[in-house]
C-alpha positions as CSV (number, residue, x, y, z in Angstrom):
1,M,29.6,-15.7,-17.0
2,C,28.5,-15.5,-20.6
3,P,25.2,-13.8,-21.4
4,Q,22.6,-16.1,-22.9
5,A,19.3,-15.3,-24.4
6,V,16.3,-16.9,-22.7
7,S,14.1,-18.8,-25.2
8,E,10.3,-18.9,-24.8
9,G,10.6,-22.6,-24.0
10,D,12.7,-21.7,-20.9
11,R,10.3,-19.1,-19.5
12,A,7.9,-20.0,-16.7
13,V,4.3,-19.6,-17.6
14,A,3.2,-19.4,-14.0
15,V,4.4,-20.2,-10.5
16,S,2.2,-22.7,-8.7
17,P,1.4,-22.3,-6.0
18,A,1.4,-18.5,-6.3
19,V,4.1,-16.7,-4.5
20,R,2.8,-14.8,-1.5
21,P,4.9,-12.4,0.6
22,A,5.3,-13.8,4.1
23,T,6.5,-10.7,5.8
24,S,3.9,-9.8,8.5
25,W,4.0,-6.0,7.7
26,R,3.1,-6.5,4.1
27,I,-0.5,-5.3,3.3
28,A,-2.8,-8.0,2.0
29,A,-5.9,-5.8,1.4
30,V,-6.8,-2.1,1.2
31,R,-10.1,-0.3,0.9
32,P,-10.5,3.5,0.5
33,L,-13.0,5.0,2.9
34,A,-14.7,8.4,3.2
35,D,-12.9,11.5,4.6
36,Y,-9.4,10.5,3.4
37,R,-9.2,7.3,5.4
38,I,-8.2,3.8,4.2
39,W,-8.8,0.4,5.8
40,V,-5.8,-2.0,5.6
41,R,-5.3,-5.6,6.5
42,F,-1.8,-7.0,6.9
43,N,-0.5,-10.5,6.1
44,D,-0.7,-11.5,9.8
45,G,-4.3,-10.4,10.1
46,R,-3.7,-7.1,11.9
47,E,-6.1,-4.5,10.4
48,G,-7.1,-1.0,11.0
49,V,-8.1,2.4,9.6
50,V,-5.5,5.0,8.6
51,D,-6.8,8.6,8.7
52,M,-4.9,10.7,6.2
53,A,-7.0,13.8,6.3
54,D,-4.4,15.9,8.3
55,L,-1.7,14.8,5.9
56,V,-3.4,15.5,2.6
57,N,-4.9,18.8,3.7
58,S,-1.7,20.2,5.3
59,P,0.2,23.1,3.7
60,E,3.2,20.8,4.2
61,A,1.6,17.9,2.4
62,G,3.9,18.2,-0.6
63,L,3.1,15.5,-3.2
64,F,0.4,14.0,-0.9
65,S,-1.7,17.2,-1.5
66,S,-2.7,15.6,-4.9
67,L,-4.7,13.1,-2.9
68,T,-7.2,15.8,-2.0
69,D,-8.8,14.8,-5.3
70,T,-11.1,12.2,-3.9
71,A,-11.4,10.5,-7.4
72,L,-7.6,9.9,-7.1
73,F,-7.6,9.0,-3.4
74,D,-10.4,6.4,-4.0
75,R,-8.2,4.6,-6.6
76,A,-5.7,3.3,-4.0
77,F,-4.5,-0.2,-4.8
78,L,-1.9,-2.7,-3.6
79,L,1.5,-2.9,-5.3
80,H,4.1,-5.3,-3.8
81,G,2.4,-5.1,-0.4
82,A,2.1,-1.3,-0.2
83,V,-0.8,1.0,-0.6
84,T,-0.2,2.8,-3.9
85,W,-2.0,5.4,-6.0
86,P,-1.9,5.7,-9.8
87,N,0.3,8.9,-9.6
88,G,3.1,6.8,-8.0
89,L,2.6,7.9,-4.3
90,D,2.7,5.1,-1.8
91,L,2.7,4.5,1.9
92,A,5.5,2.5,3.7
93,P,3.7,-0.6,4.9
94,D,6.2,-1.3,7.8
95,A,5.5,2.2,9.2
96,L,1.7,1.7,9.0
97,Y,2.1,-1.7,10.7
98,D,4.0,-0.1,13.6
99,L,1.4,2.8,13.9
100,L,-1.5,0.3,14.1
101,K,0.2,-1.8,16.8
102,G,-2.2,-2.2,19.6
103,R,-4.9,0.0,18.0
104,T,-7.5,-0.1,15.3
105,E,-7.0,3.4,14.0
106,C,-4.1,5.8,13.5
107,R,-3.7,9.3,12.0
108,L,-1.0,10.4,9.6
109,S,0.3,13.9,9.8
110,P,3.0,15.8,7.9
C-alpha cells in the first residue's frame, strides 16, 4: 500500500448523524456531587452515585489522592464514555457499571 496525503477536499467536515457509542456500560452523563461523590448515567439508562471518599482519602490512594482538591474533583468530565479529570485520571466505566448493578449507590475503596 502506498501512502497518500489526504487533501482538505477529502476530509469529512462532520458525521451526520453524530456517532454515539452503543455499549451499555459507556457513561452518557456525569455530575460531581459533594463529599467526593459523582452521579453517573450509562447509555442504557442505568444510573447511580459513586462514593469516592474512601478512595481519595486513603493512604493507599496513590494518584487518586490529588482528587482531595475539591476544585479538581469538581472538574470531572466525560471522555470517550469514561469519567475523567483534567490531570488525566479516569475511572473504568465497565467496572462502575458492574458495581452499580442492582443498586443506586456504590463505594470505591483502594
